N, C-alpha and C positions, 0 to 999 in steps of 0.2 A: 112214741118216743116217753110220754107219760110213764108207760109201765117201765121202760129199759130205766130212766130216772128213779122211779120209786124203788124199783129192785137193786139196784146199786146202793141208794139209801138204807133200804133198809139190812142189806149183805154189810156194809161199813160199818153200822152200829151196831150188827150183831157180832160181828167179827174183832170190833173192838171190847166190847164186854167180854165176849172169850178171853180173849188176851189179858186184858185185865185181869179176870177172874185167874189165870191159869199162873201170872205173876206170883200171887199170893203164897207164900211161904219158899219162892225159888231162892236160889243163889243170886248171887251178884253175878257170875256166869252167864248163867240159864236166863237170868231178862236181860242182858246183853247181846246173847245170841236169838234172843227173841225178836229185840227193836230191829237188829241187822236184815234178819228176815222181813220184817215188816218193810224195812227201810228197800230191801231190795225188788219190793212188790212195786214201790213206788219207781224205783230208778226203771227195772225192767219196761214197765208200760212209756215210761216218757221215752225210753228209748225206740221202744216200737212206732211210738207217736212220730218220733222224727225220722225213723229207716222211713215209714211208710209214708209219710207225706212229703218226705226229701225225694223220694224215689219216684212215687208218679207225680211229681211237679217237675222233675228232670226230664222223666219220659213224655210228658204232656199227656198222662193217662191217666185220669180222675178214678174211671171206673176199675181199675185194678186193685181199688180200695174195697170193692165188694170180695174179695178173696183174699187182699193181705191180710184186713182187720181178723177175721174168723181164725186164718192158718196161722197169723203171727201172733194172735192172743194164746191159741191153744198149746204154740213152741213155747213163749214163756209163762204161762201158768203150768205147765209140764215140767221145764225144768226148773222153775221154783217147787215144786212138791218134788221132784228129784235131791232139789240139796237139802228140804225140810227134811225128806226120809232119810237121807244119810245122817243128817247131824242129830236126828233124834231116835236114829237105828228104827224107822218108821220101815218095814218092806212093805205094806200094803199102801201108803205115800208114796213111796220109793216106785213103785210097779204101778200105780197110776200115773205120777210123771211119766216114766217113760212111755206107755201108751199113749197118754195126749199129744206129747212131744213127736212121736212116730207117725201117730195116726194125722195129727193137723197138716204136719208137712208132706207127707204121703201124698194126701189127698189134692194136693195143687199138681198132680200130673192126670188129673181127671180134670172133664169137661162139666159143667153143670148141666142139669141140675144133681150129678152124682157126685161132685165135690160138695153139695151142703148135706146130701143123705149121707155121706159117708162120714160126716162130722156129726152129726144129729145122732145117728144110730152107734157109730163105734165111740165117739167121743160118751155122747149120752150115755148109753150100754157100758162103757166103764165107769161113768160115776153112780147108777146105779147097783152095779155089782160090787162098787167101793162101799158103797151105803151098805149093803146086806154084811158085808164082811166087816167092817167098822165097829158095828154093833156086837158080833161075834167077838171081834179084838179087843172090845174095852170089857166085854163080859170076862175073860178070862182074863185081864188083868186085875180085875176086883175077885176075882174067885169064884164065880156064880157059873152055873152050869148054862 
């Protein structure tokens, strides 16, 4: 839990700093889009929390949280990447979102441990590939070979 908390804190700080840096020189419309996208993350995960805790409570099946949280998180992150990719015309982020959303939800058809292996390999692999492609995409935007 300490490692998770530290990772979330570091990710939040770094994402906030990057967002603030990206807003310098941005138009009012671009700043509004960025703020709405940031708020969508909060809304999406709040809705996921309500759905998972409500569902597992009504069904009296708290053990479902162990699969619903990772799958639901992948779905929310994927949908937000799709939205961000569409708004910013970033095909790489859009494609990453599609893969995360589909992989995370399709993995629910599998039993453990195949469910977790699928999320780790397909989801983690998508991030690894996107990282390599993002460096190439950024170089092409700046005109560097």
